[in-house]
C-alpha positions in Angstrom: 0.7 -2.4 -14.2 -2.9 -2.4 -13.2 -2.4 -0.8 -9.8 -0.2 1.9 -11.2 -3.0 3.0 -13.4 -5.4 3.0 -10.4 -2.8 5.1 -8.4 -3.3 8.0 -10.8 -7.0 7.9 -10.1 -7.1 7.4 -6.3 -3.6 8.4 -5.1 -3.2 5.4 -2.9 0.0 3.4 -2.9 0.1 0.4 -5.1 0.8 -1.8 -2.1 -2.5 -0.7 -0.6 -4.6 -1.7 -3.7 -6.0 -5.0 -4.8 -8.2 -5.8 -7.8 -10.7 -8.6 -7.6 -12.5 -10.3 -10.5 -16.0 -10.5 -9.1 -17.2 -13.5 -11.2 -14.6 -15.8 -9.6 -13.5 -13.7 -6.6 -10.0 -14.1 -7.8 -7.4 -11.5 -6.9 -5.8 -10.3 -10.1 -2.1 -10.2 -10.5 -0.7 -6.7 -10.8 2.2 -7.8 -13.0 -0.1 -9.1 -15.7 -2.5 -7.5 -18.2 -6.2 -8.1 -17.9 -6.2 -10.1 -21.1 -3.5 -12.4 -19.8 -5.8 -13.2 -16.8 -8.8 -14.0 -19.1 -10.7 -10.9 -17.9 -13.5 -10.3 -20.4 -14.6 -6.9 -21.6 -17.8 -6.9 -19.7 -16.3 -8.3 -16.5 -16.8 -6.6 -13.1 -13.5 -5.8 -11.4 -13.6 -4.4 -7.9 -10.8 -2.2 -6.4 -10.2 -2.8 -2.7 -8.0 -0.8 -0.5 -5.9 -1.8 2.5 -7.5 -0.7 5.8 -5.7 0.5 8.9 -5.5 -3.0 10.4 -3.5 -4.1 7.3 -6.4 -6.2 5.9 -8.1 -5.4 2.7 -11.7 -4.2 2.5 -14.4 -6.8 1.8 -16.1 -6.4 -1.6 -19.8 -6.0 -1.3 -21.4 -4.8 -4.5 -25.2 -4.3 -4.4 -27.2 -6.2 -7.0 -30.4 -4.9 -8.5 -32.3 -7.7 -6.7 -31.1 -6.3 -3.4 -33.4 -3.4 -4.0 -36.5 -5.2 -5.2 -39.7 -4.4 -3.4 -42.1 -7.3 -2.6 
């Protein structure tokens, strides 16, 4: 369900997509709705794609503190 909606945006096969809930680093199940997986409205969910070596990309989302100047 989730990956099919992403497919319409990025045109990558569902089997090459994975959604990760950033607060827990949990991989979300495609067969369930976000509400069924207790994903809150303001949660950050990362879409990762399968690379050529058949592994998924690492998620590395920059935080505001990553850019602070001392």
